[in-house]
N, C-alpha and C positions, 0 to 999 in steps of 0.2 A: 504493501501498499504505500503510495506517494502521498506525503502530508501535503495539505495545502493551508499552510500556516497562517494566511490571511483571514480566513473564515474562523479559525479558533482563536485568533486574536480579537475577533469583535464578541466572540463568545465569553471569553474569558472574565470580563469585568462583570459579567451577571451571574456568574456561579455562585451559587448558594444565595442570591438575591431574591426576593418577593415576586419575582415576574416569570410568567410562563416564555419560554424561549421559542419562536416560531420560526422555523428554519424553511423556506419556501423557495421553488424554482422548478423548472420544467424537468419531467422525467429525464432521468440518466444525467443529470448535470452533476451529480456528487453530494447529494444530500446525506445519504446513507454513510457513505466515506466521512464526511463532517462529523455524523454522530460517532463512529469507531473512532475518529481521532479524539473525541472529547471524553469517551470512555477511557482510553489510554489515559489522556490527562488526568482523570478523576483517580484512577488508582495509582499513578505516579505520585499524587498528593496525599496518600493515605487511605482513600476510601476502598472498603472490601469489594470483592466481585458481588457479595451477598446484598448489598446495599444498592446494587444497581439492577434496574428492570427493564429489559430491551425488549419491544415487541414490533415486529415488522408485519404489519395488516396486509401485505400482498404474500404472505408466507401461507402455506395451507396449514402451518401450526396454529395459527391465530382464528382457524375457520369458525370457530364457535365462539369466538369474543367480537363479534361485528354488531353489537346493541350496545347501547350506553349501560344497560343493566348488567349484561354478562362481564362487560370491560371492568365497571366498578368492584363486581364481586370477586372478580379474579385478582385485582392488584389488594383490595382488602384482606384477601386470604393470603397473599405473598408478603404483607408486612407483618412480621413476627416480633420486631423490639420496637424501642421507643427512637432509636437511633433515625437520623435523616435519610430518607432513601431517595434516590436519583432515578427517574421514571424518563423514559426515553421511547416515545411513539412513532414510528416510521410510518410515513402516508396515513395518517389519522382520518383522512377524509373517507377512508373505507367502511368505518364504523358509524352506524346510522346513531344519530343524535349525538356525536361524538362530543359535542361541546357542553352538553349536560354532565356528561361523566366526569371530563376535566374539571369544571366548576367544582363539582361535588368532591372530587379528590382534593382539590387544593384548600377546600375548606375544612374537611374531614381530618387530614393526615399531614403530618410534617414531611413534606415532598419539595424537591427542585425538579420542575417540570421541564421537558423538552419536547417538541413535537415538530415533524415534518409534514409538508404536503405538496402535491404537484399542481394544487389549483389555488388562486389568490383569492377564489370565494372564500376561502377560510377566514381571511381578514375583512371583507367587505361586507358580511352579514353575522355568520354564527359568532366570532369571537367580539365584534363589536357590540352585538346585543348582550353577550353574556358575560366578558370579561373586559370591558371598558377599561383603560387605564392600567391592565394588570398583564400586559404582553408585551414584549417587544419582538420585532421583526428582523431576521437576519436574511436577507436575499442572496441564495447561491446561484451564480451563473456559469456557464460552460467555461473550459479553460481560457484563460487568458494567453497572450503569446508569451507571457515570461513562463508561466505554469508550463505551456507546451513545450519551452526549450527544457524545462525541468524534466517532464516526461521523455523527451527524446534523448536527454543526458542518460537517464535512468535505464532506458529500454534499447539504446543504441550505443555502439562504439564508435559512432562516427564523431568528428570534429565539430566543436561549437562555432557553428557558422551562422549569426543571427540572421543576415541580410538573405541569403538564398534560402533560409529556413523560412522565411516571410512567405515565401511564395507556396512553400507546402502547407503553412497555416491557412492562407488564403483559400486553397482549393480543398481542402479537409475540414475546415472547421474545429470546433473545440469540445465536442463531445468526448469526455474521458476515455471511455472504452475504447475509441478507433485509435488510440493513441497507445494502446497497453501491447501492441504487435506491429510487425512491419506489415499490415494490410494495404493491398494496392487500394485504387480510388473505386474501382468497382464494388469491392468489397466493402468499402467504407460506405458508400451510398446505399447498400443494400441494407447494412446496420442502421443508417440514420432514417431510412424507409420505414424500417421495422419500428424505431422508437417514435416517428412521426405519427405512423398508423395507431399505435397504442395512445398515444396523446389525444389524436382526433377521437377515437374510439371511446375512450375510458374518461378523459377530463374535458372534452367540449359536447361530443354527441349525447352521450348517457347523460351527463351531470347536468345539461342545460336542457336535454329533451328534444332536441333538434330532429325535426322531421325528414326535410330534404337534405341529405348530406350532398347530394349532387349540386345543388346551390351552394352549400357551405364550402364545397371545393373550388368552385367557381371564384367565390369571393377570396379564398386564400390566393389562388393564383393571381388574381386582379392586384391583390396588396404585394404578393412576392414580385410581380413584374413592374412595380412602381415604387420598388425600395429607393430610399433617397429623394421621391418625389413628394411634392405637397398633395393631398386629395382630401375630399370630404366624402361621407356616406351618401350625398346626392350626387358626386361625380360616379361613384360607383353604381347607383340606380340609373343614371343615366346613360352609362357606357352598357349597361345590360338592355336598356329601351332601345339604344342602337343595334344590339344584336336581335331583335325582335322578341325580347323576353322581358314582361312586364315585372317589378319586383318592388314591395313595399318599402318605403324607407326605413320606417323602424325596424322590419326584418335585418335590413343591411346594418343597422347599429346594432341590433341584438346578436348578431352573428360576430359583428367586430368585437365586441365585447366580450363574447365567449371565448374568443381566440386570446384576447389578452389575459383573460382569467386563467388560460392554460398556459401561458408565456409562450405560444407560439409568435404573437405578435406582441410589440411595445410601443404604446402611442405615446408621441411627444409634441405637446403645443406648442404654439407659436408666442412669442413675447415682444411687444413693441416697444422697443429700446428709448424711443422719445417720449412715448406716453406713458411708460412705465406700466403697463397692463397686459395680463395675459388674454390673447384673442381667443376667440371661439370657433373660428373656420380655418380651414385648409392645413390641417394636421399632417404629420408625416408619421407611418409605421416602420418601425424596424423588427427583424426577424430574431426569435429567441438564441438562434445560431445559424450562422450564413449558410452551413451545409444543407438544412432543411429545405433551401432553394435548389441544391444542386441535386437531392436525391428526390425530389418531387418533379423537377422542371429541366434538370440537367444544368450544365456550367453554361453562364450566359455572359460571353466577354463585354458586351454592349452594357451590362450591369455593373460595371468595376466600379465606378465610382460611387455608387450608391452603396456597394458592399462594402467599400473602405469606410465609408461613412457610419454603416454599421457596426463594422469592428471598433471603430472610435466610440461611437455611443455606449455599447457594451463596456468597454474599458471605463468609461466616465462614470456610468453605474456602478462598476464593481468598487472603483475608488470611492464612493459616496456620495456624489455630486447628484444634484438636482438639475434635469437637462432640459432646455427649450432651443426651439428654433428662433433666431433673432430676426427682427424686421425694422429697418432703419430706412424711412422713406419708401423708394423704390428698389431698395438694396435687401438682399438676405444675407444672415450669417448663419453658417450651417448648425452652430451650436454656441449657446450661451450656457456656462457650467458654473452653478454655485455650490458652495459648502462652506458654512459657517460665514464668516467674513471673506472668504475666497472667491474671485471670480474671474473666469478664464473665457475667451472667444476664440473660435476654431473654424477654420476653413478646410475643408477636405477637398482634394482633387485627385485624379490619376496622374497627371503628369502636367508639369508647366512647358508645353512644347512651345509656345511662342509669345511674343510680347502681349498680346491680345489676352492670352488666357493668364499671365502675370497679372495683367491689368484687372482681369476680371476676379481674380481671387484675392488679391491684396486690397483693393480698391475700398471694398465693404468695411474691411477693418480699419483702414486707415480715417473713415468717415468716423469712427467711434471717438467720442472726445473725453476719454477716462485714460488712467493709467494702469488698468488692469491688463495682464499678461495677455497676448495675442500671438496665435500660431496659424502656420500654414502647412498643412500635413500632406504630403505626396508619395509617389513611389520613385521619385527622382533621385538615381543613386549619386550623380556626380554634381549637380546643382543644387547649392545649400546656402545660398545668399539670404543674409537677412535684409529687410527694408524697412526703414523708417521705425526702427524698434520691434517691428513684427518679425518672429521667429520663423525660419522655414526649417523643418526636419523631413528625412525620410520617415515613413510610418513604423518600420520596424525599430528605428532608434528611438522614437518618441514614446513607444509604448513600452520602452524598458526605462525611461527616464523617470526621475522623481518630478512631480510637478503639483 
C-alpha cells in the first residue's frame, strides 16, 4: 500500500475530536486506502486492534447489517469495555437509514467515528438533517501528478522523469488501481470503463431513480465533449432540440445534479471580478478524472486544452481552494482560486504557439488590478518567459510546486 500522506494529514487534527469524519469521493479514488492508513496511524499511537471496528458495506460480510437497526445492534454488541472505540464505516450509503444509526451511536457510546461514501448526497441531505455542525468532510480525489510519480517510482524501476511522465499521466488519468502495474492503455480504459459503469449504475441511476438511462448517457457525452467550455442546462436542452429530441429543462438539471453527486462531474461557477459577485449562468463542468472521457469516448486531441484545465482544477481542489471561473468585462480568466487569505489567478492553454496566443492568455491577467499571484500554465517545454509579473510554467513543473 502506497501512503497518501496529504489526506492523513487532513484527518490527524480531528482524531479523538467530537466530529464525524466524512471521507467522500468517486468510487476507486482511494477512500478505503485512507481508512487503512488511519488504522495504521491509530495503532502506532497506542490504540489496540480490539478498539477498532471496521466495516465495509460493499463486502458480503456485512450483508446482514444493511439497516440502521441491525447496524446499531452489531456495534452495541461489539463494544465490550468503557474504552473509546474507533468505528470506521466504508461506503456507508449502502445502509438504509444509516444516518439514524450514526446519530444514535454518537449519542449512546464513546466513539470516534469515520465514514466514507461515494455520493455527495451524504452531505447534502442526510448529514445536514441529522448531524448539522457535527461532521467535517475530507474529499478524496484520484491521484495527483505528484502521487502518480510516487506510484511510478514504487512500481517501476524507470528513472524519475517528470516532464515525459506527464504525457503518460495525461493519457492514463489518476485512478490509483491503473497505476499498480504496467497496464497498457487498452487495459486501463477497460478498468476505468468498469468503474464508470459502476458509478453510473449504483451512485446515479439507482440512487436517483433515473429511468431514462440512454438520455443520461447523452447528457454525460455532451458534458464530456464540452470540458473547459461554459454552458448551461438550457444549452443542453437546446442541443437536444436541434437533434430532434425534446427534453425538459428540469430533467437536464436533475441529471447534472445526479452526476455531480456521484463525483463524475464537478460544477464551477463564474465570478465577476469587477462586481465581486458569483454569477448564476454559464458554468463549467469538469470530470472527476480525465480518464473517464477516454474510457467512454476515446482520446480526443481536440479537447487537450480543456483536459489540461481539468487537471489544474482537480489540483486546486486537492489543495483546498475554492475555485471559480473569472469574468472581467469581456475577458475570461480560467480560474480564480481562494483559500483563507490566499488568492491566485490562472490561465491554462495547450501551447503559446504565436504572439496572438500569448496575447490571448496573458491579457486577461494583465487586466486584473491587484497583487495576487498570476500564472499561465501550458505544455511549452522551451518557452518559459514571465511577463509583467505573470509567471509562465510547464504544467508538470507547476503541479510539483508549492503555491
